[in-house]
C-alpha positions as CSV (number, residue, x, y, z in Angstrom):
1,M,-0.1,0.0,-0.1
2,R,1.2,3.4,-0.9
3,S,1.9,6.0,1.6
4,W,0.1,9.3,1.5
5,Y,3.3,11.1,0.7
6,A,3.9,8.7,-2.3
7,M,0.4,9.4,-3.7
8,R,0.6,13.2,-3.1
9,W,3.9,13.1,-5.0
10,A,2.4,11.2,-7.8
11,M,-0.3,13.4,-8.0
12,L,2.0,16.6,-7.9
13,S,4.2,15.2,-10.8
14,L,1.2,14.5,-12.9
15,A,0.0,18.1,-12.4
16,V,3.4,19.4,-13.5
17,S,3.6,17.1,-16.6
18,L,0.0,18.5,-17.5
19,M,1.1,21.9,-17.2
20,A,4.2,21.2,-19.4
21,C,1.7,20.2,-22.1
22,A,-0.6,23.1,-22.1
23,P,-0.9,25.0,-25.2
24,V,1.4,27.9,-25.7
25,Q,-0.2,31.4,-25.7
26,N,0.4,33.5,-28.8
27,Y,1.8,36.7,-27.4
28,P,2.3,39.9,-29.3
29,P,5.7,40.6,-30.7
30,A,8.1,42.0,-28.5
31,D,8.1,45.4,-30.3
32,V,4.4,45.7,-30.0
33,P,3.4,47.0,-26.3
34,F,0.7,44.7,-24.9
35,N,-1.8,46.5,-22.7
36,D,-4.2,44.3,-20.9
37,H,-6.9,46.9,-20.4
38,R,-8.9,49.8,-21.7
39,S,-9.0,52.8,-19.5
40,D,-12.0,54.2,-17.9
41,E,-11.7,57.4,-20.2
42,E,-11.3,55.4,-23.4
43,I,-14.6,53.6,-22.6
44,Q,-16.3,56.7,-21.6
45,A,-15.2,58.5,-24.7
46,V,-16.8,56.0,-26.9
47,F,-20.2,56.3,-25.0
48,D,-19.9,60.0,-25.0
49,R,-19.4,59.8,-28.9
50,N,-22.5,57.6,-29.3
51,K,-24.7,59.1,-26.5
52,S,-27.3,60.1,-28.9
53,Q,-28.1,56.9,-30.1
54,V,-28.7,55.6,-26.6
55,Y,-30.6,58.9,-25.8
56,A,-32.6,58.1,-28.9
57,V,-33.8,54.8,-27.4
58,Y,-34.7,56.4,-24.0
59,Q,-36.8,59.0,-26.0
60,G,-38.7,56.3,-27.7
61,F,-39.5,54.8,-24.4
62,L,-40.6,57.9,-23.0
63,V,-43.0,58.4,-25.9
64,R,-44.3,54.9,-25.4
65,Y,-44.6,54.6,-21.6
66,G,-44.4,58.2,-20.2
67,V,-41.9,59.9,-18.0
68,I,-39.8,57.6,-15.9
69,E,-36.3,57.6,-14.3
70,A,-34.3,54.4,-14.6
71,H,-30.9,53.2,-13.6
72,I,-29.6,50.1,-15.3
73,I,-26.4,48.4,-14.9
74,Y,-25.0,46.6,-18.1
75,S,-22.3,43.8,-18.7
76,I,-20.3,44.6,-21.8
77,T,-17.8,42.3,-23.3
78,I,-15.3,44.3,-25.6
79,E,-13.2,42.1,-28.0
80,P,-9.5,42.9,-28.9
81,S,-10.9,44.1,-32.3
82,G,-13.0,46.7,-30.3
83,A,-16.3,45.1,-31.3
84,V,-19.0,44.3,-28.6
85,S,-19.5,40.6,-28.4
86,Q,-21.9,40.4,-25.6
87,C,-24.2,43.0,-23.6
88,E,-26.5,41.9,-20.8
89,I,-28.5,43.6,-18.2
90,L,-27.2,42.9,-14.8
91,K,-29.3,45.2,-12.8
92,T,-32.4,47.3,-13.3
93,D,-35.1,49.0,-11.5
94,L,-37.7,48.8,-14.3
95,A,-40.3,46.1,-14.4
96,N,-40.4,46.5,-18.3
97,P,-37.3,45.1,-19.9
98,Y,-37.9,47.2,-23.5
99,L,-35.4,50.1,-22.6
100,G,-32.5,47.8,-21.5
101,K,-33.0,45.3,-24.2
102,K,-33.1,48.2,-26.9
103,T,-30.1,49.9,-25.4
104,C,-28.1,46.6,-25.5
105,E,-28.8,46.5,-29.2
106,K,-27.2,49.9,-29.6
107,I,-24.3,48.9,-27.4
108,R,-23.5,45.8,-29.5
109,L,-23.3,48.2,-32.5
110,L,-20.5,50.3,-30.6
111,N,-16.8,49.8,-31.8
112,F,-14.1,50.6,-29.1
113,G,-11.4,50.5,-31.7
114,P,-8.7,47.7,-31.9
115,K,-6.3,47.4,-29.2
116,N,-3.6,44.8,-28.6
117,M,-4.9,43.2,-25.5
118,S,-7.1,40.4,-24.3
119,R,-11.2,40.2,-24.2
120,I,-12.5,42.3,-21.3
121,T,-15.9,42.5,-19.6
122,I,-16.9,45.9,-17.9
123,K,-19.8,46.9,-15.7
124,Y,-21.2,50.0,-17.1
125,P,-24.2,52.0,-15.4
126,I,-26.6,54.4,-17.3
127,D,-28.8,56.7,-15.4
128,Y,-32.0,57.6,-17.6
129,L,-33.3,61.1,-16.5
130,P,-36.0,62.9,-18.1
131,R,-35.2,66.5,-19.3
């Protein structure tokens, strides 16, 4: 019967050999700087440039459902190409999902520009306030 230490050593050596067989990551060339995030300022700048699209969705919501204030938090996945691959509603104070779903459709059309980085997922809150 094997001792506990022998079994532990066998498991550790198996784990090390499995790690040695892991696929190699494709890293950028050495002369290209690798930045693994997008700054809050970069993200906010894209939303500021496209706020008229988001506001148009809210205006349609106001016409359809009347004056209402809303706070919605979105989960947005941004690819290295800058395209938005996923947008979901994390939290909303509205019973009607129309505003959040239509805003997600507009957010998916945004492009944050290509950047040498990995895919990221951010949480982005939007407060909808009538004028």
